[in-house]
N, C-alpha and C positions, 0 to 999 in steps of 0.2 A: 334756290339750290345752287346756282352758279354754273360754271363751265365744267365740262368733262374733258380733262386734259387739253384745255384751250378751246374746245368746241362748245358753242352754245347750241343746245338741242331743245327748242321750245316744246316739241311733242313729248319728249321725256319728262319735262317739267309738268306738262298737262296731265300726264299719266301718273305722276308721283314717283317716278323712277329716280333712284339715287345711286351714286357711285359709292361703293364700299372701299374699293382700292384695287391695286394691281401688284402682283408679285410673280417674278420669274416668267413674265409674258402672259400670265393669266389675269384677266380683268373680271372683277366681281361687281355686279349691280343687283339692286333689290327694289322690290315694290311691296308695300304693305297693302294687302288686298282689302277692298272696300266694296260697298254696294254699287258704286259707280263703275266697277270693273267687271260686273257680271253680264252674262248673256241672258237669253229668254228662259233658260233652265235654272238660272240662279247660281251658276258656277262661273269662274273666271273666263272671260272671253278669250278664245284662241288668239285673236289679234293682239291682245295685251301680252300674252306669253311670247308670241313670235316677236313682238316689238322689243321685249326685254332681252331676248337672245340676239336679235339683230344688233342692238346697242352694245351688248357684251362683246360680240365678235367684231363689230366695227371699231370699237375702241381698242381692242387688241391689235387689229390691223393698223389702226392709226398710230399706235405706239411703235409698231414694227416699221411702218413706212416713214415715220418721222414727220407726219403731216396728215392732212385730210384724205379720207378714202370715201368711196361710194359703193353701195351694194350692187353687184351685178346679177347675182343669183342666190337663192336661198331655199332650202328645203327644211320642213319642220314635221316632226311626228309628235303625237300627243298620247302617250301610253296611260296617263292617269290625270286626275283632276286635282288642282291645288286648293289648299285651305290655309288661312291665316296670313302668311306672307310667302313671297316667292323670291328666290335668289337664283341668279344665272351666273355661270362662269363661262367665259369665252377665251379661246386661245388660237393662235396661228399654228396650223399644221405644217404648212409649206409657204415660204415667201419667195416669190420670183422678183424680177426687176420692178414690176409695177402691179403685179397680181398677187393676191394673198388668199390662200385657202384656209378657212377657219372652221372650228367646231364649237358648239356650246351645249350645255345641259342646264336645265332649270329644275330646281328642287323646292319642295314645300318646306314649311317650318320644321317638320319632323325629319327632313333630309331625304324624303322619298322622291324618286325621279318622277317628274311630271312631264317633261318634254325634252327632246333632243333636236339639234339642228346642225346643218352645215351650210356654209355660204362661201361665195367668192366675192372678193372685194378688190377694187382697183384704186390705185393712187389717183387722187383728184387734183387736176391742175385747173385752177380758176381762170376763167376768161377775164379779160381786162374789165375792171370795174366791179367784178364779183367779189364777195367776201367769203371768208372761211366760216 
């Protein structure tokens, strides 16, 4: 899969999350749902949906920050269950000097809203010897 705007995210690769693209500050990511993504009820695990939106928001914050960011806080609601594939769009609502407030929505293959999220991200400054 490769890098997400210069960031290697092994967990995204493990989940099968792919970058669709970015336009006007909105980042789109997708995952094709599979049996490996379900919970005990046979529906997509909420953790996968939350991860998808965290990545969408984080990447939008990364673009706005011009470098790496980290999640400080995130809230997720799940009004429906997804089927087929899942696409999330994330964008920055407000950018401060080092803090970014973001929102994301996840929709299923038919375009139905599956989940909404908001999060707070902080510009990440690596310690000596740490990698991006």
